[in-house]
C-alpha beads as a LAMMPS data file, in Angstrom:
LAMMPS data file: protein, C-alpha beads

184 atoms
183 bonds

1 atom types
1 bond types

-500.0 500.0 xlo xhi
-500.0 500.0 ylo yhi
-500.0 500.0 zlo zhi

Masses

1 110.0

Atoms # bond

1 1 1 -235.453 -147.061 45.251
2 1 1 -235.280 -146.377 48.857
3 1 1 -231.695 -145.390 50.214
4 1 1 -230.405 -146.766 53.026
5 1 1 -230.697 -144.933 56.251
6 1 1 -227.564 -143.364 58.140
7 1 1 -227.365 -144.223 61.750
8 1 1 -225.919 -141.523 63.937
9 1 1 -223.951 -142.585 66.825
10 1 1 -224.508 -141.025 69.982
11 1 1 -221.016 -139.895 71.627
12 1 1 -222.628 -140.399 75.418
13 1 1 -223.671 -143.740 74.649
14 1 1 -220.379 -144.919 72.851
15 1 1 -218.517 -143.438 75.976
16 1 1 -220.787 -145.246 78.285
17 1 1 -220.461 -148.681 76.488
18 1 1 -216.475 -148.369 76.320
19 1 1 -216.587 -147.746 80.119
20 1 1 -218.651 -150.383 80.785
21 1 1 -216.767 -152.798 78.853
22 1 1 -213.317 -151.741 80.627
23 1 1 -214.985 -151.942 84.206
24 1 1 -215.946 -155.667 83.146
25 1 1 -212.538 -156.588 81.938
26 1 1 -211.129 -155.020 85.265
27 1 1 -212.955 -157.223 87.261
28 1 1 -210.787 -160.141 86.042
29 1 1 -207.742 -159.107 87.819
30 1 1 -206.705 -161.233 90.782
31 1 1 -208.198 -160.156 94.154
32 1 1 -205.231 -160.193 96.254
33 1 1 -203.433 -157.081 97.318
34 1 1 -199.588 -156.820 96.455
35 1 1 -197.508 -153.798 97.704
36 1 1 -194.851 -153.090 95.113
37 1 1 -191.882 -150.972 96.462
38 1 1 -189.965 -148.680 94.228
39 1 1 -187.194 -150.990 93.885
40 1 1 -189.664 -153.493 92.195
41 1 1 -190.115 -155.914 95.027
42 1 1 -193.717 -157.151 95.747
43 1 1 -194.600 -157.703 99.175
44 1 1 -197.871 -159.015 100.246
45 1 1 -199.888 -159.085 103.365
46 1 1 -198.247 -161.987 105.153
47 1 1 -194.574 -160.201 104.901
48 1 1 -196.050 -157.214 106.507
49 1 1 -197.791 -159.455 109.110
50 1 1 -195.046 -161.246 109.944
51 1 1 -192.552 -158.064 110.249
52 1 1 -195.093 -156.563 112.512
53 1 1 -195.073 -159.427 114.774
54 1 1 -191.147 -159.242 114.790
55 1 1 -190.975 -155.356 115.207
56 1 1 -193.813 -155.476 117.733
57 1 1 -195.821 -152.821 116.115
58 1 1 -198.304 -152.819 113.243
59 1 1 -196.865 -152.017 110.043
60 1 1 -198.822 -150.154 107.531
61 1 1 -198.112 -152.086 104.345
62 1 1 -196.162 -149.585 102.555
63 1 1 -192.775 -149.771 104.286
64 1 1 -189.738 -150.114 102.656
65 1 1 -189.356 -153.902 102.764
66 1 1 -185.394 -153.531 102.267
67 1 1 -185.341 -151.573 105.301
68 1 1 -187.938 -153.826 107.687
69 1 1 -186.046 -156.913 106.870
70 1 1 -182.406 -155.546 107.735
71 1 1 -183.873 -153.805 111.096
72 1 1 -185.658 -156.758 112.237
73 1 1 -182.429 -158.783 111.709
74 1 1 -180.535 -156.543 114.131
75 1 1 -183.285 -156.727 116.958
76 1 1 -181.652 -158.265 119.989
77 1 1 -178.427 -157.367 118.996
78 1 1 -176.314 -156.388 122.458
79 1 1 -174.934 -152.971 122.997
80 1 1 -171.109 -152.674 122.412
81 1 1 -169.561 -149.298 122.451
82 1 1 -168.165 -148.836 119.040
83 1 1 -169.567 -151.955 117.584
84 1 1 -170.975 -151.855 114.222
85 1 1 -171.892 -155.339 113.677
86 1 1 -174.938 -158.018 114.717
87 1 1 -172.324 -159.344 117.279
88 1 1 -172.666 -155.854 118.856
89 1 1 -173.134 -152.371 118.345
90 1 1 -173.684 -148.889 119.616
91 1 1 -176.308 -146.534 118.430
92 1 1 -174.546 -144.851 115.784
93 1 1 -172.610 -147.680 114.776
94 1 1 -176.146 -149.382 114.238
95 1 1 -177.507 -146.580 112.267
96 1 1 -174.568 -146.233 110.148
97 1 1 -174.231 -149.959 109.132
98 1 1 -178.081 -149.868 108.212
99 1 1 -177.779 -146.964 106.149
100 1 1 -174.801 -148.237 104.152
101 1 1 -176.345 -151.515 103.524
102 1 1 -179.882 -150.840 102.574
103 1 1 -179.407 -147.220 101.237
104 1 1 -175.904 -147.496 100.213
105 1 1 -175.252 -144.295 101.882
106 1 1 -172.018 -143.520 104.141
107 1 1 -173.108 -141.841 107.127
108 1 1 -170.211 -140.154 109.441
109 1 1 -170.057 -142.665 112.229
110 1 1 -170.677 -140.461 115.439
111 1 1 -174.196 -139.354 116.434
112 1 1 -173.340 -135.619 116.212
113 1 1 -171.986 -135.670 113.241
114 1 1 -174.937 -137.725 111.779
115 1 1 -177.147 -134.702 113.189
116 1 1 -175.035 -132.202 111.691
117 1 1 -175.361 -134.039 107.921
118 1 1 -179.166 -134.052 108.162
119 1 1 -182.003 -131.421 107.724
120 1 1 -184.232 -131.010 110.752
121 1 1 -187.559 -132.350 110.368
122 1 1 -190.637 -131.655 112.625
123 1 1 -191.694 -134.722 114.636
124 1 1 -195.098 -134.555 113.354
125 1 1 -193.185 -134.745 109.944
126 1 1 -190.883 -137.574 110.464
127 1 1 -191.344 -140.557 107.721
128 1 1 -189.464 -143.948 107.585
129 1 1 -185.900 -143.830 107.269
130 1 1 -185.217 -140.371 108.878
131 1 1 -183.126 -140.473 111.796
132 1 1 -184.276 -139.503 115.221
133 1 1 -181.709 -137.737 117.757
134 1 1 -181.886 -137.446 121.808
135 1 1 -180.106 -135.617 124.420
136 1 1 -179.510 -138.458 126.936
137 1 1 -176.594 -137.034 128.617
138 1 1 -177.231 -133.032 129.338
139 1 1 -177.465 -130.801 126.597
140 1 1 -175.449 -132.489 124.072
141 1 1 -176.869 -134.708 121.370
142 1 1 -175.684 -138.298 122.520
143 1 1 -178.169 -140.946 120.941
144 1 1 -179.723 -141.731 117.279
145 1 1 -182.228 -144.223 116.153
146 1 1 -183.892 -144.812 112.847
147 1 1 -187.793 -143.686 112.693
148 1 1 -190.092 -146.925 111.027
149 1 1 -193.363 -145.070 111.256
150 1 1 -196.430 -145.104 113.331
151 1 1 -194.508 -143.089 116.058
152 1 1 -191.964 -146.082 116.378
153 1 1 -188.230 -146.068 116.011
154 1 1 -185.195 -148.815 116.383
155 1 1 -182.184 -147.912 117.889
156 1 1 -179.403 -149.705 119.948
157 1 1 -180.064 -149.118 123.705
158 1 1 -177.502 -149.350 126.154
159 1 1 -179.371 -151.307 128.514
160 1 1 -181.161 -153.533 126.571
161 1 1 -179.482 -153.741 122.918
162 1 1 -181.339 -153.119 119.450
163 1 1 -184.802 -152.450 120.290
164 1 1 -188.133 -150.836 118.868
165 1 1 -189.346 -148.265 121.055
166 1 1 -192.331 -145.483 120.970
167 1 1 -191.446 -141.788 120.443
168 1 1 -194.295 -141.407 123.210
169 1 1 -192.643 -143.242 125.886
170 1 1 -191.805 -140.793 128.629
171 1 1 -187.987 -141.187 128.509
172 1 1 -187.656 -140.593 124.691
173 1 1 -190.289 -138.048 124.545
174 1 1 -188.819 -135.950 127.344
175 1 1 -185.363 -136.301 125.611
176 1 1 -186.401 -136.009 122.006
177 1 1 -184.209 -133.390 120.172
178 1 1 -184.853 -133.582 116.486
179 1 1 -185.815 -135.651 113.956
180 1 1 -183.283 -135.475 110.791
181 1 1 -183.877 -136.357 107.029
182 1 1 -180.560 -137.456 105.327
183 1 1 -179.397 -135.151 102.421
184 1 1 -178.681 -137.430 99.560

Bonds

1 1 1 2
2 1 2 3
3 1 3 4
4 1 4 5
5 1 5 6
6 1 6 7
7 1 7 8
8 1 8 9
9 1 9 10
10 1 10 11
11 1 11 12
12 1 12 13
13 1 13 14
14 1 14 15
15 1 15 16
16 1 16 17
17 1 17 18
18 1 18 19
19 1 19 20
20 1 20 21
21 1 21 22
22 1 22 23
23 1 23 24
24 1 24 25
25 1 25 26
26 1 26 27
27 1 27 28
28 1 28 29
29 1 29 30
30 1 30 31
31 1 31 32
32 1 32 33
33 1 33 34
34 1 34 35
35 1 35 36
36 1 36 37
37 1 37 38
38 1 38 39
39 1 39 40
40 1 40 41
41 1 41 42
42 1 42 43
43 1 43 44
44 1 44 45
45 1 45 46
46 1 46 47
47 1 47 48
48 1 48 49
49 1 49 50
50 1 50 51
51 1 51 52
52 1 52 53
53 1 53 54
54 1 54 55
55 1 55 56
56 1 56 57
57 1 57 58
58 1 58 59
59 1 59 60
60 1 60 61
61 1 61 62
62 1 62 63
63 1 63 64
64 1 64 65
65 1 65 66
66 1 66 67
67 1 67 68
68 1 68 69
69 1 69 70
70 1 70 71
71 1 71 72
72 1 72 73
73 1 73 74
74 1 74 75
75 1 75 76
76 1 76 77
77 1 77 78
78 1 78 79
79 1 79 80
80 1 80 81
81 1 81 82
82 1 82 83
83 1 83 84
84 1 84 85
85 1 85 86
86 1 86 87
87 1 87 88
88 1 88 89
89 1 89 90
90 1 90 91
91 1 91 92
92 1 92 93
93 1 93 94
94 1 94 95
95 1 95 96
96 1 96 97
97 1 97 98
98 1 98 99
99 1 99 100
100 1 100 101
101 1 101 102
102 1 102 103
103 1 103 104
104 1 104 105
105 1 105 106
106 1 106 107
107 1 107 108
108 1 108 109
109 1 109 110
110 1 110 111
111 1 111 112
112 1 112 113
113 1 113 114
114 1 114 115
115 1 115 116
116 1 116 117
117 1 117 118
118 1 118 119
119 1 119 120
120 1 120 121
121 1 121 122
122 1 122 123
123 1 123 124
124 1 124 125
125 1 125 126
126 1 126 127
127 1 127 128
128 1 128 129
129 1 129 130
130 1 130 131
131 1 131 132
132 1 132 133
133 1 133 134
134 1 134 135
135 1 135 136
136 1 136 137
137 1 137 138
138 1 138 139
139 1 139 140
140 1 140 141
141 1 141 142
142 1 142 143
143 1 143 144
144 1 144 145
145 1 145 146
146 1 146 147
147 1 147 148
148 1 148 149
149 1 149 150
150 1 150 151
151 1 151 152
152 1 152 153
153 1 153 154
154 1 154 155
155 1 155 156
156 1 156 157
157 1 157 158
158 1 158 159
159 1 159 160
160 1 160 161
161 1 161 162
162 1 162 163
163 1 163 164
164 1 164 165
165 1 165 166
166 1 166 167
167 1 167 168
168 1 168 169
169 1 169 170
170 1 170 171
171 1 171 172
172 1 172 173
173 1 173 174
174 1 174 175
175 1 175 176
176 1 176 177
177 1 177 178
178 1 178 179
179 1 179 180
180 1 180 181
181 1 181 182
182 1 182 183
183 1 183 184
């Protein structure tokens, strides 16, 4: 009587078979691209396209949706010295309120105090949510905004209210003092 032969399984062929099966199953996923933020929010391309138009520059699709929504809500707010509401705000009042509402962080209320509470960040290392400080009145830090990415920041301009500007604009480029990352 003949004994049945034992088949030897080739480990390389086994691995290739498993890999092929896994790749086949992975193609069953939906083809749309959802962006997930650290807070568990899911955003699609339509969100970023809409807010790119509202803010006037192309968003990458990786921004914090809560921050983007909040600052967009403030665009067009008139400048009001000492103000902290969408009815009117100054630069530090705007930054103070956005940080409180989006990040649940209580910053000091003045621009110079905010500058002291931050860790210096070079312009080339700015990240979304960092603060940008300017010397618009001589040698003292006198203006603050929130960096949004792609060289853009949002701030309360004394002449135009809450607007998005580019750090490369001559006025801001000449007066840029530092970037600041809030110590948490």
